[in-house]
N, C-alpha and C positions, 0 to 999 in steps of 0.2 A: 401285345400293345402297339398300334401305332404310333401313339403321340406321346407316350411316357416310356421312361426308359431307365433304368439303375433300379435300386439305390447305387450310386456310384461316389469313391471317396473323391471329395474335392481338395485342393491343397488350401482353400480359404475357409470353406463352411462344413467341414466335417462329412459325415455320410448325406448326399444332396438324392433326393428324388427329382428326377427330370422332367421336364414337360418343356416338347418341342411343339412351337406355335406352327411354323412356317417350314413348308418344303424347301429344299435346295434350290437354288440359293436366291432367295427375295430380300433385297437389303436398300436402305439408303445409301450405303457407301459400298466402294469395290477394293476393300484395304488391301494393299501389298501384303502384307504378313497373315490373313486369314488363312486359317487350315483347312476351313471347308470348301477353300476353293474360288476361282474366280466369279464374280457375282454374275447370274442369269437374267434375273429381272431387276434393274437399277431403278429404283420408284420411290416417290415421297408419298403414294397414294395408298391410305390406309382401307382396309377393305378384308373381309372374313375370307382370307385364304385357304383356312381351312376350319370345318365346320366347329363352331362351339360348342354345340349341343354333344357332340362326338368327343370332344374333349374332355366337357364336364362328365358324359359319362363313364368313360376310363377311369378318372379321379373317383367317382362315386364306386365303382367295382373295385379298384384298388383299395379304399377304406373299407369297403364292407367285407372284403375277403379278408381283410388285418385291420381290425382298428386302431394296435397302438402301433404300426405303420413303422417299419425299421429303417428310420430316416430322422437326420436331425433337422433337416429344413426339405420344403418344395421351393425348387429351383425353374423359375420360368425363362426359358431361352428358347432359341430359334435356330434353324440351319440360315441364318440371315437376321433383320433386324426385328425383335418381338412386338414394339409398341407401333408398328405397323398393321398388326393385328387387330381389328375394328372389335372383336371380343375380349381383348384384353382385361380391360376392368372388371368384366362380368366373372372371368376364371376367376382372377385374382379373388373377388367379393366371395365367389362360391366356396373356393378352398378355405377361406376365413370361416364360413359357415360350419365346415365338415370336421375342422382338426384344429388343435391349438398351435401346432406346428410352425414355425415362422416362415413366412412367404419371401422368395428372393428374387426380385428381378434383374437380371443380367441385361443391358443395352448399351448402345454406341452413344446416345445422348443427343441424335440429331433431330429427331423430334419434341425437345424439350420446349421450343419457341410455342410450340400448339398447346393454349392451355387446357384442352380437354385430356390430352395425354397427359399432362403434370396431374390434372383430377387424378385420372384412371390411376395413377400410380401412390396416389395418398394410402389407397387401402393395402399395400405392402407393406413390409417389416423391414426391409433392406432393401433398397436401391443400388445396385452396382453400375454405372455411367462410365463411360471411358472419354477421356480427354486426351488425344495423343500429340495435340500442339495448339500452341496458343498463337501463332504467325500463321496469315493464312497462305503461304506460300508452302509452308511445312505441311500445312492440313492437307492440301490440296495433294500434294507428292505422296504423302503417306495413306490416306485415307481414299482418295479419288471420290467424293462425294458426286451424287447425282444434281444434274444442274438446278433441279426443283428444290436441294436443300436451301434452308435459310443460310447467311452468313454465318461465318464463326463468331463473331462478337455477339451475335443474338442466339447460337447454340450456346457460348459461354453464361448468358444473361439469363435464359431458359433455364438451365442449371442451378443458377443463384435462383432464381425467382421460385423453383420448387422445393429447393434445400429451406427456403425461410420461413416456409409453410409445414414442410415434412415432418411429422412426429416421430420415424423411424429414423433409422440410421443411412447416411449415404457414404456411401465406399466408392472414390475416385481412383479410376484403375489409369495410368499413364503409359504405354507400349512405346519403347522407343527401339529403333532401327539406325543400325550404323551408318551415318555418314547422311542420314534423311531427316530426321528431327531431334538431334542431338548436341546440337552448336551452344555454346553459350549464350548467344540472342535467343535459341528456343528455350532452354532452361528457364532463362531469366523471364519471359515472357510467360512460362508455364508456373512459376513460382506467384507471379502477380495474380495468374488468373486463380491458382488455388487458395490465395488469400481472399480472393474475392467470391469463391463458392463456398470456402468454409467446410468442407467437408469433414465429416466423422474419422474418416482414415484417408491416406492417400497410400497407392501401392503402386509400386512401380515395378514393370515388366519389360521382358523382352523377346525378341523371336524365339520362341523355343522349340514347336514344332515345325515340319515342314511346311512353308509357306505358300502363298499362291502364287508369288512371283521369286524366282530363284535371287534375285538381286537383293533380297530383303534380309539382310545379314541382323544377327545378334550383337550385342553389346558384351564384354566380359564381365566377369563380377567386379574386377577391380576399377571399370569405367561406370557400371550401375555405381556403386559404393562412393566413387567421387560424384556422381551426380546428386544422389541422395543427400552427402553434405551440404549441397549449395541450395536446398530448400530451406526455408524460415521455420518450417515447422517438420515434427517427427513424418519420416517416411520409409514402409514398409519395403522390402526388397523379396518379392514373392518367391518362393523355394517351394521344391518338391517336399513331399510330408518322409518324415524319417521312416524306413522299413520296419512294419509290424511281421511277427510270425505268420505265415500263412497257413491254410490249411490244405486239402486235397482237393483236387479238383473232381467236380460230379457232373455228369452229363447235360444237366439241365442249364449249364455255362455257355454251351454254343450260341443260343438265341441271344444272348447276353453280350457274348463278345462281339458277335457280328452287327449287335444294335450299335454298339460303341465306335465299332471301325467305320461303320457308316457315315456315323456324325463326325469324326475327325481321328487324324491318325494317332496311334497309340504304340508305347513300347510295351514290350513284356512285363516290365514293374509296373507300367501302368494299370495292366490287367491282372496282376496278381494282387493290386492295393486294392482295385474296385470289387473282384471278385472273392477275394480272401483265400486264392488257392498257393500252393508254392510254386518256385520258379521251375522246378524239374516237370511237374504235371504241365504248366503253362507253356513251355518250352515243347514238349511232345504234341500239344493240341495245336499250336500255330503251325508247327510243321506240318501236321496234318492237314490243315484247312488249306496250306499254300499248296502243299503235293496237289490237294483236290482241285486248285484252282479258284476256288472261294476268296482267298484273300494274296495279298503281295505285298513283300517285305521293300523298305528303301532304308538308304543310310542317309543320315543327318547328322552333320558334326558330332562322330561318332556316336551316334545311338542309332540304334536299329527301331525302325517304326514300323507296322505294319495297318493296310486298312483294306475296304473291301474293293474287289475288280470293278469298274464302272458295267 
């Protein structure tokens, strides 16, 4: 499939059936930590970047082949910012007519000042916007927004206005990069913004996968725990799944692995989790793909990541 991928294990959502609305990489931001890489089209213009009818057809095909759907949620994401897709609302509503599975939307939150975007997202069950800074200088440094983006106070206000009316759950993610948006002033401002938005969950993250810019560095667990303790409400520090027993590799997995690695770098444990294969089989499989020149490996903070070659 061209737009659907997985299902894959998500550390927050369980088994997730992914839907990728945009080609790499069309976004409102050019975040220094982005695992997809540098933004190639920096824009705020909403458009039908991929055919809505084709995405819906793939969803229908998946459900018709397996009405029970081996996934906990449908997750709408993009190799960029999914709210840029003008068919977003139609896609969410269509999924809701075909299945009772929750629909989740991952977003950087930049287009929430737009009432039309907020209205389209109302049909989802869980919306997960990011807010990496509540100070303009840090926001510009870590997210590098398009010139057409609304200013940061308007973005925060837009997220709050959405949550005031939203009947589902809003999970706010904050990603911290060392020396960029982790000062006491940053955390104080974020704390104030969190109180204003009043999300159902606050999730703290850091630079885990190989970033777009090498100077984007992670915080330690101790630093994350210290910062989490400064918030006035409970904050989750996002961690990896506890590993489960894996089964054996089967040949069908090649396309799924390549689809995963095309969208973002993954470790061998990531692949084991997503495809339920044992580490020995995964190692042999990755070694073979690397030998064939289909993927490449890289080391990042003591972990070995793999991604497809451009």
